[in-house]
N, C-alpha and C positions, 0 to 999 in steps of 0.2 A: 670799616672797609671803605675804600674809595673806588669808584667806578667812573670811567670816562665814557661819554656818549659815543655810540658807534663802535664800541669794543666789547670784549668778553671779560668776565671776571669770575674767579672760582672762590667759593666759600666752603670752608670745612667745618663740619659739626662734630665736635668731640663727644663721644659717648663713653660712659664708664659704668660697668655693671659690677655689683658687689660680688665678693667671693662666693662661689657656690650657685650663682645664678646664670642663666642663659636666656637668650631670645632667639626665636626662629629667624633664619636668614630672610632676605628679601625674596628668595625663591626656595621655599621649603620643598622637601621631597614628596610630601603628601598634601593633597588638595584641601584637606580639612584643617590643616595647621594655619595659624594666623601669621602672615609674613610681616617683617619689619618694613615699614613704608614711610618715606619722607615726601611730603607734598608741600607746595608753595602756592600762595595766592598769585593770581595772574599779573597784577600790576605792582610796581611800574616796570619791572624787568621781565624778560621772557626766560623761562627755564629751558636751557639747551640740553642738559643731561644731568641725571643724578647717578653717581657712581658709588656703589657699595663695596666694602672690602671683600676679599675672598673668605667665604665661610669655612668652617671646619665640620667634618662629619664626626659626630660623637654618639656613643650609645649610653643609655641610662638604665637604671634598674627597671623602669616601667616600659622600656623598649629595648630589651637586650639583643634582639635579632634584627632590628631595623634602625640603622644609624639615622640621626637627625642632622639636618643642615642648620648649624647654629652659629651665633656670635657669643663670645664670652670676653670678660675682662674689659680692656680699653680698645676702642677702635674709632675710626673716622668715616663719616659719610661726606662725600664731596658733591657740591652742586655747581655746575657751570651755568652762568647766567649771561644772556645777551642783553646789552644795553642799547635800546633804540637810539638812533641819531637824534630824534626829536624828544627824548626823555626830559622831563622837567628837572632842572638842576636843584641842588640843595640837599639837606639832610632829611632822610626818611627812614622808616622801619619796614622791612619786609616781614610778612607774616607767614609762618609755616606750621605744619603739624607733623609730629612723629608718632605713628601708631605702632604699638608693640604689645607683645604678651610675654611677660617675664615668667620664668619657671625655675624651680630648683630641681634637685634630683628625685623628688617624690611627687611633686604636684605643679600645676600651672595656675597662675592667678588670673583674675578677669582682665581682659584686654584694656589698655589705657591709651589715651592720646595726649601727648605733651604739646603745649603751645610753644612755638619757637619764634623769637623776635630777633631779627638781624638788622642792626643799624647799618645804614649805607649812605654815603655821600656821593651824589651824582654831580660830576663836573662837565 
């Protein structure tokens, strides 16, 4: 990805869940559920916004009366970055973290955090 000083650039993170699995959305209906969350380190760019796709409400055998706000299958999370006018030029790697809790139709697994590395060239 190439970013110009003094501009904005959008990066899309592709996520693919295996068949039969889901993760809670970034805004689950219940406070006790672990949301999907993408965060980035502060430098060298500024995060302007992280945009999640529209979740779906689904019911499962363990929650037949209370739909859950989830993501399934393939989806993208977009991050809009601001490139400071005085940003150091050159090739670098932005560090991010994607926190999630994967579940199937009968159980949820312990939460995990995936390290994200995004190469970027600042011009």
